[in-house]
N, C-alpha and C positions, 0 to 999 in steps of 0.2 A: 822694368829691368827684362821681362819675357824680350820683349824683342833685341836688346843686345843681343842675350841667351840664342838668339835663333840668328841674328849675323855673324858673330862669331859660330858657333856652327857651321854657318857656309862657309866661310873665309875655311875655317881648319880641314874642312874635306878637301881642298887643295896645296892646303902647306904639304912639306916634305916630314917623312915620316919622324927623323928622329929628332924634329925642332918643332912639331909643330906645340906642346906644349908651353915654351918659353914664349913661342910669336904668342900663344893668344892668352899668356900673363901680361904679358906686353902691352901688345894693342889693348886687352880689358882696362888695364891702370890708365893709360891715356884715357880712352875712351869715357870711361867715367869721372877720370880727372874735371871732360870738360862739359859733361853732362853737369858734374856741380858748378864749375862757374858759369855755365848756362844759368840754372836755376838759381846760384846766391844774385846772379846781377837782374833777373825776374823775380827774385823774392818768392817763389811760386815752382813746385815741381811744374817738370816737362809736358805737356801734353802729347797726345799721341801723335798729330800733324807734325809738332815741332820736333820728336822724337825722331820721324820718319824724316823729315830735312836734313839734320844734322848727319842721320846714317846716309844718307845723300850724296850730300858733300865729301864723306868719306869714301866715294864711290864703293862699286859694285863688288860682293863677294870674290867674285872672278881677278876683278883689277886690283884690290887689294892684296889679294894671293901671290898673285904677279910681282909685286915689289920683292917678295923674300924669295922668289926663284935666282939661279942665280942663269949667265946672260947663256941664249939660245942663240944655235947658228940657223939649222934648220926649221927650226920653231920657234917662234919668239916665245918672248913673256908671257903676253898673251894670253895665246893658244894653250903655253906649256903647262898649265896644271889641269885645266879642261882634256889636257894630252895624256897626264901619268893618270889620270883618275880610270877615262876611260879604256887604259891601256890595263892594267889590270882588274877591271872587271874584263877585259874581252880574254886575257888571260889563263884567270883562271875559269870559267866556263868553258873554253877551246879542254883545260886540261882534263874539267870535270866531265864532260862528253867525249872526250878520248879513251879517260881511264873505264867509265861505263861500258861504251862502245869495247876495247879491249877487253875486257876481267870479265865483261857479265853477257855480252849477244856473241859476241867470234866463238868463244867455245863452245858454244852452245848449237850455234849453227856451223859450224865448218871445223869437219873429223880433225883430228891432230894436233901437237901441239907448236907447228915448224909457222900457222898463220899467227898463232897470240905473240909469239916472242917475235917476229914483224913488225908486229901492230907497233911491241911493245918499243923498238927502236926507232917508231917512226913518231912516237910522242913530243920528241925535238925537235923535229922537222915543223910538226906541227904548229905548236910553240910558235916555231920563229918567221912563219908566213904571215900567221896570223899580226904577229907583232911588224912585223914588213906593210901586211894592210894598212894596219892601222895610223903607221909613220907615214904612209904614202898620200893617205886620204887629209894626214894633217896640214902638210907638206901642201896639199896643192891650194890646202883651205889658208895658209899663210901667203904662200906666195898670189892667188889673185886678191887678198884680201886688204893686203901690204899694196900692189899694183894697180889695181881698179878698184877702189875701195867703192866709188859712186857706182857700181853695178854688182857688188856683192849684196843681199842681205843682210840687215844687222841680224846678230844670234842676242838672244833676249842673256842678260848680266853680263855681258861686254861694253853695252853702252850708256851714256849718263837717264836712260829712258827708264830704266831699274825701278819696280816701287820696292821697299823696305814689307809693306804689310802682303807682298807673294816671296813673300821667304818663307820656307818650311818652316812645321811646327817644330817642336824639338825633339829628339830620341829621347827614351825610355831613360837608356844608360848615361846620355848627355845629360838629360833633367835630374837624376838621382839613381836614387833604390830602383825605382819603377814606378809603374801608373798603381795610385796607394788602391786598394782595395777596401769595399766599407764592411762595417760586420756584417749588414746583411747580405752581400753578396758570395762574404767567406763560409757563412751558413750554408749558402742557396749552396754551392758548390757541394758539399758534404751530403745536402739535401738530394742532388740529381747522380752524385759520384754514388750513393747507395739504392736511387731508384735505378740505376744503370745495373749494378750488381745484381737489384732480386731478379733485371730483366734477363741475365745473363743466367742467372740460377735457376729458370724457367725453361730454357729451349730445351734440355734436353727429351723434357718432355709434352713440349713443345713448339718443336722446328719449324709449323706454320710463322714462331712471331722471329726468325732468323730471314728462313726466305720464302716467308709469303707462299705465294700458290706453288712454288721452286720446293716445296716441300712434298705432294703431292706427285709429280712429276719423280722426283728421286726416290720414293718409295717404289711407285711403276714402274723405273727405267731398271735395266741388268747392270748399274753399276753401283757400288757401293763406295762409302767413304772409310777412307783406312787407318788403321786404329792408331794413327800420328795424329789425328786433327781433334782426338781423345787427348791426350796430353798437354799439347797444345793449349785446349780448351780448361785444360786445370791448370794450367799456369797464366792463363789470361785469370779468374778466379782472383789467384791469389795474389799476384800484381793489384788487380784493382782492389782488395782489401787492405795493401799494402801501403796505400793513395790515400785512400779514405783515413786507416790509421792514424797516416803519417799527418793528417790535412785535419785533424783531431787536435792531435797533438799542439799544432803550430796554436790552433785557436785557443784552445789552455794555457798554453803559454803565453800566450798572448803577443805572437808573433803571425799572424796572420794578415797584417795592414799591406803588405810586400810583398814579392815575388820572388820564391830565394830560390838563384840562377843555378845553385848545385843541384838543389834539387829536383832542378828538372834535369839537369843532365845525368843526374843519379837514374830518374826513372828512363832517360831517353837508353841507356845503358841497357839497364836490366830487364827494357821492351824488345830489345836486338834477342832476349832467351827465347820466346815463341818461334819470329824468322829464321834464328838458328836451325831450332828443332826441326821446323819443316827443310829447309835445305841441304839437311842432317838426314832424313828421314828415309833409312833402308831402299836402294834400289831406285830411292826418288818416286817412291808411288806413293801415290797423295788417294787416288781412287783406282779400284781396282772391280774386279767382276764379280758377282753374286753366282752365277752357275759357270766359271770358267771351260769345265771341257764343254759346258754345249755351246756356250757364246763366246769362246774365243777366237773363231776362225773368223766369226762374222765384224766383230766390236775389238775384235786388236791392234787392228790399226787405229783406230780414232781412239782408245783406252791410250795408246803410247804419244800419240799428240796431246792429249789433254793434259798426262803427266806431264811431258817438257813444256808445258804452256805454261802451267803450275810453277813449277820451277822455274820456268826462265820469269815470272813475274815475282816470285818472293826475291829471286837472284836481285834484280832488279829496285827492289824495296830495300833490300838491306843494306848495298853501295847506298841510295841517298842515306841512309838513315845512319851510319859509317860519317861518312864525309860529311854531314851536319854536326854529328858530334863531333868530330876531330875539329871543326869548323870551331864550335864553341868554347873547347878547349885550348885550339890554338888564343882564339880573342881574349879567352881568363886570364893565359901564362900572360898575352901582349901588354895588359892591364896591370896585373903584378909588377913585372918588368918595371912600367913607366912610373906607378908609386913607387921602388924602390930605387926608381933613378933619383924620381924629385927630391927623396927623402937623403939620401946622401950630398 
């Protein structure tokens, strides 16, 4: 039944969000009934080839999903599921990139808050433009494929030549609680975590382990790491110890077989602490001069550029981590809502 699960997963991706579970349940019941009838007729389970033939008769996932879409005029039901999917992805990435540029790059490269506020008001316009271009492209595809089908190249998934064996593998969330880990893998994670912790603890005494030959350059350079790095280092060590202890607890309690999504999001949230400490460093100073009175005139400008670059880099990293955490929380809340609706 794995091929059936992969088929239904591919169909679900193009269905209306609010009706996905109901439609998939209906499709599963109908298809399982057809499979049982066929197996009863043959007196044996279906082979892989026979299962592929049955799915091929049902039609490609895009075509099956198009039957459950409302009637469209600008974009027909055949292309509408793909249009909705591409629109979601395009708007999401357009929003993420615009927010990063507005919240991170512009404040650090352009003095004053006027440009930041102007960029915030431009976000809706950017999203509208992206939606317009996506719609225009699909409207053109619909127009030419309808009026000149013989001149348009075939799109995989929209013709009867698609192969069920080409369906993507099951996603972890669709398959269940995720990919199952062996006991050896769980133990190996703890062992490698301990080795990584030992490496971290040796860095203050042997900087070569972290920076390689760069440690010699730093020792002979006029620059010196700011105290904030040692605070961050302590937090990184504490977080790694906490992760190792958590994994040991899971191993002792028998919860090591599957990855815990809540645990992963908690690790992400606490992993923000060192980044926030760096972003809020006094004066955004990450590197200072060993002898300011002597080297300020020579290296002062380079030092300012270096500190600004480090701050910009960690601001971008923090933004990405926060957006990823927000996405995971939204996905978890969405699944919880679906479960409540299904149970009602």
